[in-house]
TIFILO-741315 format. One record per residue: x, y, z of N, C-alpha, C, O in turn; residue in three letters. Coordinates in steps of 0.1 Angstrom, whole numbers, plus 5000, padded with zeros to 4 digits. Example, Ala and Ser with C-alpha at 12.3 -4.5 7.8 and 13.67 -1.06 7.14 Angstrom:
513249435078512349555078513249675078514249675085ala;512849785071513749895071512950005079513450115080ser;
END
This chain:
975942546631975342426628975742316637976942296639met;974842246643975142146653975042006646974041976638ile;976041926648976041796642975841686652976441696663lys;975041596650974841476659975341356652975141326640phe;976141276660976541156655975741046662975841026674lys;975040966654974240866659974940726658975340686647leu;975240666669975840536668974740426668973540456669asn;975140306667974240196666973240186677972140156675his;973740206690972940196701971840306701970640276704arg;972140426697971140536696970040506686968840526688trp;970440446675969540416664968540306669967340316667ile;969040206676968140096681967240156692966040126692ile;967740246700966940306711965840386705964640376709leu;966140476695965140556689964140476681962940506682leu;964540376675963640286667962640216677961440216674thr;963140166688962340106698961340206704960140176705phe;961740326707960840426713959740466703958640476707ala;960140486691959140526681958140416678956940436677leu;958640296677957640176675956740156687955640116685ser;957240176699956440166711955240256710954140226713ser;955540386707954540486706953540456695952340466698val;954040426684953140396672952240276674951040286672leu;952840166679952040046680951140046693950139966693phe;951440126703950640126715949240186711948240156718ser;949240276701947940336698947140266687946040306683ser;947740156682947140086670946739946673946239876664cys;947039896685946839756689945339716691944439786687gly;945239606697943839556700943339616713943239556723asp;943039746712942439816723941039766726940439706718asp;940639776739939339736743938339816735938539936732glu;937239756732936139826725935639946734935639926746glu;935340056728934740166735933440126742932640056736ala;933240166754932040136761930840216754931040336750leu;929640166753928540236747928140356756928340356768pro;927640456749927040566756925640526761925140416757thr;925040606769923640576774922740566762921940476761ile;922840656753921940656741922040536733921040476728glu;923340486731923540366723923040246731922340156725glu;923240236744922740126752921240116752920640016750tyr;920540236753919140236754918540186740917640116739val;919140246729918640206716918940056713917939986709thr;920140006716920439866713919539776721919139666716thr;919139816733918339726742916839756741916139696748asn;916439836732915039866730914339926742913139896744gly;915040006750914540066762913940206759914340276750leu;912940236767912340376767912640436781912140386791thr;913340536781913740606794913140746795912740806785thr;912940786807912640926810914040986812915040926815gln;914141116809915441186810915241316818914341396815val;916041336828915941466836916741576829917441546819thr;916541696833917241806827918741796829919541856821ser;919241716838920741706840921241596831922441586829ser;920341516824920841406815920741266821921141176815gly;920241256833920041126839918841056832917741106831leu;919140936828918140846822917640756832918440696840his;916340726832915840636842914540566838913840616829tyr;914340446844913040376842912540336855913240266863ile;911340386859910740346872910040216870909040216862ile;910440116876909739986875908639966885907739896883glu;908840036897907840036907908040166915909040196920asn;906940246916907040376922907240366937907740466943glu;906840256943906940246958905840336965904940386958gly;906040346978905040426985905840546993906940526997thr;905140656994905740767001906140727016905540637021pro;907140787021907840907016908940877006909640777008pro;909140956997910340946988911541006996911341097004asn;912740956994913841007002914341146998914041186987pro;914941207007915541337005917041317007917441217014glu;917941407003919341387004919841367019920841307021val;919041417028919441407042919041267048919541227059arg;918241187041917741057046918740947044919540947035asn;918740857054919340727052918440637044917240637046ala;918940557035918140467027918740327028919940307030ile;917940227027918340087027917940027013916840047009thr;918939967006918639926992919339796989920139746996ile;918839736978919539636971919939696958919139776952asn;921139666953921539736940922539646933923239566938tyr;922639676920923639616911924139726902923339796895ser;925439746901926039846892926739786881927439686883gly;926639836869927339776857927739876847927139986846tyr;928839846840929239926828928139896817927539786818leu;928039976808927039966797927439856787926639836777leu;928539786789928739666781928339536788928539426784asn;927639556800927139446808927939406819927539316827gly;929239446820930139406831929739466844929739586846gln;929339376854929039426867930239466875931239396874gln;930239586881931339636889931039636904931939656912phe;929739626908929439636922928039586924927139586915asp;927739546936926339506940926339506956927339496962ser;925139516961924939506975923539466978922639496971gly;923339406990922039366994921839417008922639387017ser;920639477010920239527023921339617029921639607041asn;921839717021922839807024922239947028921339987021val;922740007038922240137042923240247039924440237043thr;922840357033923640477029922840597033921640597034phe;923540707035922940837035922940887021923940897014thr;921740917015921640957001922541066997923141066987leu;922641167006923541287003925041247001925741336996gly;925441137006926841087004927141016992928240976989asn;926140996983926240916971926440996959926241126960leu;926740936948926941016935925741086932924641046935ile;925841196924924841286920923641206913922441236916gln;924041116905922941036897922040956907920840956904gly;922640906918921740836928920940936935919740916938trp;921541046939920841146947919541196939918541206945gln;919741216927918641266918917641156915916441176917glu;918141036912917240926907916440866919915240836917gly;917040846930916340776941915240866947914340816954leu;915340996945914241086950912941066942911941126946gln;913040996931911840976922910940856927909840836921leu;911440776936910640656941910540656956911340726963ile;909640586961909440566975909840426980910340346972gly;909640406993909940276999909240166991908040176987ser;909940056988909439946981909539966966909139876958gly;910040076961910140106947911440046941912340016948gly;911340046928912539996920912740086908911840136902ser;914040116905914340206894915640156887916540096894ile;915740176875916940156867917440296863916740376858arg;918740316867919340446864920440426854921240336855leu;920540516844921540516834922240656836921640756832phe;923340656842923940776847925140826839926140746837ile;925040946833926140996825927341016834927241046846pro;928541016829929741026836929841146845930341136857ala;929341256841929341376849928541376861928741456871asn;927541276862926741266874927241136882926541096892leu;928341076877928840956884930240986889930441056899ala;931240926882932640946887933441026878934641046881tyr;932841086868933541186859934941146854935141026851gly;935841246853937141216847938041136856939141096852ser;937641116869938541036878938340886877939140806880arg;937040846873936740706873936740656888936840736897gly;936540526889936540466903936740316902935940256895ala;937740256908937940116907937940066893938840116885gly;937039976889937039926875936240006866936039966854ser;935740126870935040216862936040316855936640396863ile;936240306842937140396836936740546837935540566838pro;937640636836937240776835936240806824936240746814pro;935340906827934440956817933540836811933240836799asn;933040756820932240636816930740656821930540676833thr;929840636812928440626816928240486823928740386818asp;927340486833927140356840925640336843924840426842ile;925340216847923940176850923840116864924740046869gly;922640136870922340066882920940026882920040096877phe;920639906888919339856891919239866906920039806913asp;918239936911918139966925916739936930915739976924ile;916639866941915439846949915539926962916439896970asp;914640016964914640096976913840026987912540026986leu;914439966996913739887007913139977016911939957020ile;913840077021913240167031913940307032915040317027ser;913240407037913740537039913640567054912640547060val;914740607060914740637074914840787076914840827088gln;
END
């Protein structure tokens, strides 16, 4: 049989450690971010959904050609968490579509030059378990995108 002698310092240390663990999980945590389904319902939106789970609303189809992943595209965009917090935006920015997140690759091929689309991207088609910048891991996100041109 092993006996432990706890002195005053050890009792204080153990009490502090246990209370830190217990209270860190019970405090004023940030509210959970809404899922795409919650966001769409709350905001009275009607979306189309692809087989991968990407939700979208085409606001303007634009004119052909629609981009392919190999194309460079010039866009205006705004990215936001589904609680409304904007995390990024850009104006007259050019990217190669194939270098962007899967949700953009899939969604932007649905419109042509001059088109506008709202994308509601599940985490697995965005930044997944790693998150990015102010985007927490496993977070669904939204983008409003105007496709200016396809090169």
